[in-house]
C-alpha positions as CSV (number, residue, x, y, z in Angstrom):
1,M,7.6,-2.2,-12.6
2,I,5.0,-0.2,-13.5
3,G,5.0,1.1,-17.0
4,T,8.2,-1.3,-18.2
5,P,8.2,-3.9,-20.6
6,G,6.8,-7.2,-19.3
7,W,4.4,-4.8,-17.1
8,L,1.6,-5.8,-18.6
9,E,1.9,-9.2,-19.1
10,L,2.4,-9.7,-15.4
11,A,-0.2,-7.6,-15.1
12,K,-2.2,-9.7,-16.7
13,Q,-1.1,-12.7,-14.2
14,G,-1.9,-11.1,-11.1
15,Q,1.7,-9.6,-10.3
16,L,1.7,-5.9,-9.8
17,Y,5.1,-4.3,-8.8
18,A,4.8,-0.1,-7.4
19,F,8.6,0.2,-6.8
20,G,10.4,3.6,-6.8
21,Y,9.3,7.2,-6.6
22,L,5.3,6.9,-8.2
23,T,5.3,9.8,-10.9
24,E,1.5,10.6,-12.6
25,E,2.6,8.1,-15.1
26,K,3.4,5.5,-13.2
27,L,0.0,6.1,-11.1
28,N,-2.2,6.7,-14.6
29,A,-0.9,3.1,-15.5
30,L,-1.2,1.2,-11.9
31,Y,-4.8,2.7,-12.3
32,L,-5.9,1.9,-15.6
33,T,-4.2,-1.8,-15.1
34,L,-6.5,-2.7,-11.9
35,R,-9.0,-1.0,-14.0
36,A,-8.7,-3.7,-16.3
37,L,-8.8,-6.5,-14.0
38,S,-11.6,-9.0,-13.3
39,P,-12.9,-8.1,-9.5
40,E,-12.7,-12.2,-10.0
41,T,-8.5,-12.0,-10.0
42,A,-6.2,-12.6,-7.5
43,C,-3.4,-10.5,-7.8
44,T,-0.3,-9.5,-5.5
45,L,0.8,-6.2,-5.2
46,Y,4.4,-5.6,-4.3
47,L,5.6,-1.9,-2.2
48,D,8.9,-0.5,-2.5
49,T,8.0,3.3,-3.0
50,E,8.7,6.2,-0.9
51,G,5.1,7.2,-2.1
52,G,4.8,10.2,-5.1
53,D,2.8,12.4,-6.9
54,N,-0.8,13.3,-5.8
55,C,-2.2,10.1,-6.1
56,S,-6.7,10.1,-5.6
57,L,-8.6,7.7,-3.8
58,P,-9.6,6.2,-7.0
59,I,-6.5,3.9,-7.3
60,L,-7.1,2.9,-3.3
61,E,-10.8,1.9,-4.3
62,A,-9.7,-0.1,-7.4
63,I,-6.9,-1.7,-5.2
64,L,-10.0,-2.5,-2.8
65,R,-12.5,-4.0,-5.5
66,L,-9.8,-7.4,-5.8
67,N,-9.0,-9.9,-4.3
68,C,-5.3,-8.5,-4.1
69,L,-2.2,-9.7,-1.2
70,T,-0.2,-6.7,-0.8
71,V,3.5,-7.4,0.2
72,V,6.1,-4.6,1.3
73,C,9.1,-6.1,0.4
74,G,11.1,-2.3,1.0
75,K,9.4,1.4,1.5
76,A,5.4,1.5,2.1
77,W,6.3,5.3,2.7
78,S,3.0,7.9,2.2
79,W,0.5,6.6,-0.9
80,G,2.7,3.6,-0.7
81,L,1.4,3.3,3.1
82,M,-2.3,3.6,1.9
83,F,-2.0,1.1,-0.7
84,A,-0.7,-1.4,1.6
85,V,-3.7,-1.5,4.3
86,C,-5.8,-2.2,0.6
87,G,-4.8,-5.5,0.6
88,E,-7.4,-8.7,1.5
89,Q,-4.3,-9.7,2.5
90,R,-0.7,-7.6,3.5
91,L,2.6,-9.1,4.7
92,A,5.6,-7.3,4.9
93,V,9.1,-8.4,5.0
94,P,11.3,-7.8,8.4
95,A,13.6,-5.3,7.2
96,A,10.3,-3.1,5.8
97,T,9.9,0.5,6.4
98,F,6.3,1.9,6.5
99,L,6.0,6.2,6.8
100,Y,2.4,8.0,7.9
101,H,2.1,12.0,7.6
102,G,-1.1,14.0,7.3
103,E,-1.8,16.9,4.8
104,R,-2.1,19.7,7.3
105,D,0.2,22.1,5.8
106,R,-0.3,20.8,2.1
107,W,-3.6,20.6,1.8
108,H,-7.0,20.9,3.2
109,P,-8.1,19.4,6.8
110,E,-10.6,17.5,5.4
111,L,-8.2,15.6,3.6
112,T,-6.6,14.6,6.7
113,A,-9.2,13.2,8.7
114,R,-10.4,11.5,5.3
115,G,-7.2,9.8,5.1
116,A,-7.1,9.6,9.3
117,N,-10.3,7.2,8.6
118,F,-9.0,5.4,5.9
119,M,-6.3,4.0,8.2
120,A,-8.3,3.2,11.1
121,E,-11.1,1.4,8.9
122,R,-8.1,-0.6,7.6
123,T,-6.1,-1.2,11.0
124,T,-6.2,-2.1,14.9
125,Q,-5.3,1.8,15.5
126,G,-9.0,4.0,15.6
127,F,-9.4,7.9,13.5
128,D,-8.4,9.6,16.5
129,W,-4.6,7.9,17.0
130,W,-4.1,8.0,12.9
131,M,-5.5,12.2,13.4
132,E,-2.8,12.3,16.8
133,Q,0.2,11.3,14.3
134,A,-1.1,13.5,11.0
135,D,-1.1,15.9,13.8
136,S,2.3,15.8,15.1
137,Q,5.1,17.7,13.2
138,E,6.8,14.7,12.5
139,E,6.7,12.0,10.3
140,L,5.5,8.9,11.8
141,R,8.0,6.3,11.0
142,F,8.0,2.6,12.2
143,G,9.0,-1.2,11.2
144,T,7.5,-4.5,10.4
145,L,7.2,-5.4,14.3
146,Q,4.6,-2.0,14.9
147,A,3.2,-2.7,11.4
148,V,1.9,-6.0,12.5
149,A,1.1,-5.1,16.5
150,W,-1.3,-1.5,14.7
151,G,-2.6,-4.1,12.6
152,V,-1.5,-2.5,8.8
153,V,0.2,-5.9,8.0
154,E,-1.4,-9.1,9.3
155,A,2.3,-10.7,8.8
156,A,5.9,-10.7,8.8
157,V,7.2,-12.9,6.2
158,P,10.6,-14.6,7.2
159,D,11.9,-14.4,3.9
160,W,11.6,-14.5,-0.3
161,E,11.7,-18.4,-0.2
162,S,8.4,-18.7,2.7
163,L,6.6,-15.7,1.0
164,A,6.9,-17.8,-3.0
165,T,6.4,-21.2,-0.9
166,G,3.1,-19.4,0.5
167,L,2.2,-17.3,-2.3
168,A,2.2,-21.4,-4.7
169,K,0.0,-22.5,-1.7
170,T,-2.8,-20.3,-2.7
């Protein structure tokens, strides 16, 4: 987990973990770690997060500059969803859950449009579709099958053993 003992050693080996609520401290540690990795570094970012404090685009850009596999192994809510779609390759376990919401009530409309554009560029759903979801009073919650259908992730990994085997081959 971010900022715990052993975090940096795992990060140097290309294994990153964003679990739990992402506090400002955890986000800063993740950003600095991502920036320290060479763009040639192949890494895996494991996600099980309900989002967290206000994130920033530099973290997303830091993930995008790497050859990163993102694996949703629980929740990819809010900023966790944005992290998930940054991966060169994107996978999820069958029971993973995803959450998308807009920022209209809390921020400026242009931030919601930026988020919708970011998602549209990385999924099979277009800008208008993501804006419609953001404008809804309800948060958009969905599972792995829908995430695959919408291009949020490429595939569901049947189980952890399959994931470990697949990573060992890369």
